[in-house]
KOLKETI-493999 format. One line per field, with one value per residue (C-alpha): residue in three letters; x, y, z. Coordinates in nm, 3 decimals. Layout:
N
tiba <- [ALA; ...]
xx <- [X; ...]
yy <- [Y; ...]
zz <- [Z; ...]
This chain:
148
tiba <- [MET; ARG; ASP; PRO; GLY; HIS; GLU; ARG; PHE; LYS; ARG; GLY; GLY; GLN; LEU; PRO; ALA; SER; PRO; ASP; ASP; PRO; SER; PRO; ASN; LEU; PRO; GLU; GLN; LEU; PHE; SER; ARG; ILE; GLU; SER; ASP; ARG; ARG; ALA; LEU; LYS; HIS; GLU; ALA; ARG; ARG; ILE; LEU; THR; LEU; ARG; GLN; ARG; ARG; ALA; LYS; HIS; PHE; GLY; ALA; ALA; THR; PHE; GLY; GLU; PRO; GLY; TRP; GLU; MET; LEU; LEU; LEU; LEU; TYR; VAL; SER; THR; GLY; SER; GLY; LEU; GLY; VAL; ASP; GLN; LEU; ALA; MET; LEU; SER; GLY; VAL; SER; GLU; GLY; ILE; ALA; ARG; ARG; TRP; LEU; SER; HIS; LEU; ALA; SER; GLU; LYS; LEU; VAL; GLN; VAL; SER; GLY; LEU; SER; SER; SER; ALA; THR; VAL; ILE; LEU; THR; PRO; ARG; GLY; ARG; ALA; GLY; LEU; ASP; ALA; PHE; LEU; SER; ASP; ALA; LEU; ALA; GLY; ASP; ARG; GLN; ARG; ARG]
xx <- [-8.238; -8.491; -8.387; -8.576; -8.699; -8.844; -9.195; -9.202; -9.104; -9.392; -9.640; -9.506; -9.274; -8.992; -8.814; -8.720; -8.350; -8.285; -7.954; -8.149; -8.310; -8.091; -8.196; -8.139; -8.417; -8.435; -8.731; -8.913; -8.811; -8.446; -8.521; -8.689; -8.389; -8.155; -8.339; -8.339; -7.974; -7.812; -7.571; -7.479; -7.414; -7.178; -7.004; -6.961; -6.815; -6.568; -6.479; -6.405; -6.190; -5.999; -5.939; -5.814; -5.570; -5.443; -5.403; -5.203; -4.984; -4.891; -4.878; -4.824; -5.088; -4.987; -5.054; -5.431; -5.515; -5.886; -5.902; -6.253; -6.393; -6.195; -6.336; -6.693; -6.652; -6.487; -6.775; -7.025; -6.880; -6.829; -7.075; -7.280; -7.136; -6.886; -6.509; -6.265; -6.084; -5.757; -5.890; -6.011; -5.676; -5.485; -5.719; -5.725; -5.347; -5.333; -5.222; -5.476; -5.457; -5.547; -5.823; -5.967; -5.966; -6.150; -6.394; -6.460; -6.543; -6.760; -6.942; -7.005; -7.166; -7.375; -7.233; -7.075; -7.120; -6.819; -6.883; -6.604; -6.268; -6.019; -5.840; -6.081; -6.389; -6.653; -6.746; -7.067; -7.241; -7.544; -7.864; -7.773; -7.426; -7.569; -7.836; -7.574; -7.354; -7.656; -7.745; -7.387; -7.327; -7.667; -7.589; -7.246; -7.403; -7.667; -7.395; -7.196; -7.506; -7.579; -7.225; -7.254]
yy <- [17.901; 17.621; 17.279; 17.192; 16.868; 17.039; 17.077; 16.708; 16.632; 16.842; 16.654; 16.299; 16.283; 16.098; 16.131; 15.832; 15.746; 15.702; 15.823; 16.068; 16.230; 16.512; 16.468; 16.167; 16.035; 16.277; 16.336; 16.669; 16.752; 16.748; 16.991; 17.232; 17.216; 17.267; 17.576; 17.738; 17.650; 17.744; 17.991; 17.745; 17.476; 17.701; 17.792; 17.422; 17.358; 17.646; 17.506; 17.165; 17.325; 17.524; 17.211; 17.030; 17.316; 17.302; 16.925; 16.966; 17.227; 16.985; 16.655; 16.756; 16.772; 16.442; 16.246; 16.292; 16.360; 16.381; 16.619; 16.515; 16.593; 16.917; 17.026; 16.950; 17.159; 17.443; 17.448; 17.444; 17.756; 17.938; 18.207; 17.977; 18.083; 17.798; 17.784; 17.718; 17.386; 17.572; 17.741; 17.411; 17.247; 17.527; 17.552; 17.176; 17.150; 16.912; 16.936; 17.026; 16.671; 16.518; 16.776; 16.684; 16.312; 16.380; 16.613; 16.350; 16.102; 16.353; 16.437; 16.066; 16.050; 16.355; 16.561; 16.834; 16.977; 17.089; 17.331; 17.347; 17.181; 17.458; 17.506; 17.788; 17.569; 17.640; 17.372; 17.390; 17.161; 16.983; 16.979; 16.621; 16.730; 17.021; 16.800; 16.543; 16.810; 16.971; 16.637; 16.560; 16.905; 16.908; 16.572; 16.702; 17.008; 16.798; 16.570; 16.872; 17.014; 16.681; 16.662; 17.007]
zz <- [-0.854; -0.841; -0.970; -1.292; -1.136; -0.829; -0.969; -1.059; -0.700; -0.572; -0.793; -0.767; -0.470; -0.651; -0.982; -1.195; -1.165; -1.534; -1.678; -1.897; -1.594; -1.459; -1.096; -0.870; -0.647; -0.358; -0.127; -0.152; 0.206; 0.097; -0.189; 0.054; 0.282; -0.015; -0.138; 0.204; 0.268; -0.067; 0.095; 0.368; 0.107; -0.090; 0.234; 0.314; -0.032; 0.019; 0.361; 0.208; -0.062; 0.203; 0.411; 0.098; 0.031; 0.390; 0.365; 0.043; 0.211; 0.490; 0.300; -0.062; -0.333; -0.493; -0.174; -0.186; -0.550; -0.626; -0.923; -1.027; -0.682; -0.667; -1.005; -0.900; -0.584; -0.779; -1.026; -0.739; -0.579; -0.911; -1.013; -1.234; -1.569; -1.539; -1.557; -1.838; -1.869; -1.821; -1.504; -1.361; -1.433; -1.263; -0.962; -0.906; -0.944; -1.243; -1.603; -1.868; -2.005; -1.670; -1.626; -1.968; -1.883; -1.557; -1.727; -1.992; -1.716; -1.527; -1.852; -1.920; -1.575; -1.673; -1.385; -1.600; -1.948; -2.150; -2.435; -2.688; -2.741; -2.666; -2.335; -2.257; -2.324; -2.061; -1.808; -1.606; -1.361; -1.500; -1.295; -1.199; -1.083; -0.883; -0.725; -0.622; -0.464; -0.299; -0.141; -0.031; 0.115; 0.284; 0.445; 0.552; 0.713; 0.887; 1.027; 1.150; 1.322; 1.494; 1.635; 1.797]
């Protein structure tokens, strides 16, 4: 799926970095790389989640708690229809109350959108959230390739 800001990148090269704009300033070259590497990016996100689970197994989940980051990665690898607040809480290993606080913060940063108030309210990544994760994961993959 093409990012909604992609066409503006093609015409103007850069997007404004206003809070109302869903996409951060990223060069067009990065968007091309992102589109061609979508599967690799999801694989990298799954790899990070797997490493986090292994780390929790050896050191305990409470030692390295990053529920907001965990939720962003979980949403990234989900099918696109989003996940429920209760699902995100369970999968990230936190209570629903903690999950809601993190989701409130992520929503205020315009990284996620929460629809509804119930525990099964659907949470999705915003275009801004997806673009940020695309850029991070793309950079992570590029760094891995350079080290090989």
